[in-house]
N, C-alpha and C positions, 0 to 999 in steps of 0.2 A: 650114349644118353637117350637120344631118341625110342630106345629097345627098351631100358630100363624103367621109362616114365607109360611105354606103350604096357608092359607089365603092368607097371601100378593104375594102369587107364583098368586091364581087365579085372586084377584085385581089387577095383572097387565095382565093380558091375553088382555085387548083390545089393540094392540102392537099399532095399528093408533093412539089412544091418545098418546103414547109417544113425547116428544117433539121431532122435526126434529134436528140434528146437523151434516147431509151429505145433498151435493145439489147430490141430488138420479142420476139428468141429465150426473155427472161422472160417466161414464164406471167404474166399480169395479173390480180393478184386485186382484186376490189371491195370492196367494204362488204356487210354481209352482208344490211342493209336499210337503204331510208333510208326515212322518215316526209316523205312528200313536205310537208303541210302544215308540219313542223317547218322544210326544208328552206326554205320560201317566204321572203321578207323582201329586207333587205336587207345585201348581205358586200362586204368591202370587200376588195382585192384587194392580198394581203403580198406575196409575191412571183411571178413567171411566170417559163416556157424562153423566150426571144426569140419574138418572132412581127415581123411585117409590118406587123399592124394596131392594133399598141399601141406600136410605137417610141415613144420619146418622151413617152410617158402618165405620167401623175403622178396622184395622188387618184384610183386608178381602184375604180369600185364596182360589183356586179354587181346589179341589183334585179329578183329572180323576183315572179311573182304568177300567179294563175288565172285566165286566159282564160273566158269565158262558153262558148266550146264543148270545153270540156274540158284545152285543150294549156297550157303555160304563159306567157305574158309574161317577155321576159327584153330589158330595158333594161339595155345596159352604159353607164357614160359615163368621162370621166378630163379633165383640165387638161393641155390639149397647146398650147405657144407661148402662153400667158396666158389660153385662151379657153378655157369649157367643152363640150365635145363629146360628143354621146349617140345612139347606134344603139339602135334597138328591133327586137327579132326573136322568135322562137318556139321553143318547144321542147315535147316529145314525150317521155312515158315510156315505153321501149321496155323495159327490167325494172328492177327495184324499185331499182338502182342505178344504173342507164345508160338516157342520155339522147340525144336526137337533135337539133342544137340548128341554126338557120339565121337567118341575117343578110338571106337575099334570097329569103322567104316563097314568093312566084312561081315562082320554080322548083324548089318542094315539094325530097321529099328528096336529087331530088340534087344540092342545094349545102349538104347537112346533115353536119354534122360530130357525132363519138362527144363524148361529154359522161359520162367514165363518174365517179363517184363513188368512190374508193378507200379512206376514210377521211371519219369525222363525228362528231365525239365523240358524249357522251350528251349534252350537255345544246346539241348542235346551236350549238356558239361558235366552230367551226373545223374546215373540210375540206379534203380534200385531191382535187385533181380531176387527172384524165389523159385522154388519147386512146391507145386500142391501137397506134396505128402511130407513137406518139412523137414527133409534133409538135408537142404542148402539154402542158403543167399550168400549175396553180396552185395556190397557198395561202391562202384565204381566210376572212377571220375577221368576224367580228359588230363588232368596234372595230378602229381603225386599226394596233393595235399589238398582239405576240402575246408572250406569254411567250416565253424559253430552254426551256422543258419542251415548250410544246407547237410551239414551232419543231423541235424535235429528234424532235419523236413523226412531227410532216409530213415534214421531211427522211428519216426511216427507216424512212416509205410508200415515198414514192420512191423512196429505192435499194431495197428490196426487190423494186419492179414493174422495176428493169432502169434508173431514171432517173439521168443525171449530175449530179448536184446541184450541181456546181461552173460548171454554165452558168445558170442560175438566177438572174434577177434581183430586186433588192427594190427593194422599190416605194414613193414617197418621197409617203408624206398633212402 
């Protein structure tokens, strides 16, 4: 299973081929500061903009943990066609709220994508993540559901950053 996800990650490398869901002429803003230690742990994917590597996925989670080398372990898992699939990657901090993530680490930074934390609640129960080129975006939460107020907040963050929120896919848990 991990091999099929690795292949999927390789096929997803041409980020430019990803459909744009964001008006790149809108300046993108990130959270003023992200406490990495509080951000670590498991997040449930509440919504995402369509992408090839998550097509058909339900019950999506992302788990972040510190690695011995100072980078961050990223394990994404989902249920697809009744089976659980997972892929492990790594991330590193570029700036407080800006990270690079790769699921093909042997290719180094060339295969890394931008992972910008646009917003995170003060209690770290919800986060909004995007990419400046506009191909990706996620609403994440510590629980598999999100209140209407938090959902509205996340949609507002995306809209303020030029995202077309009508293209969001809501994840089944």
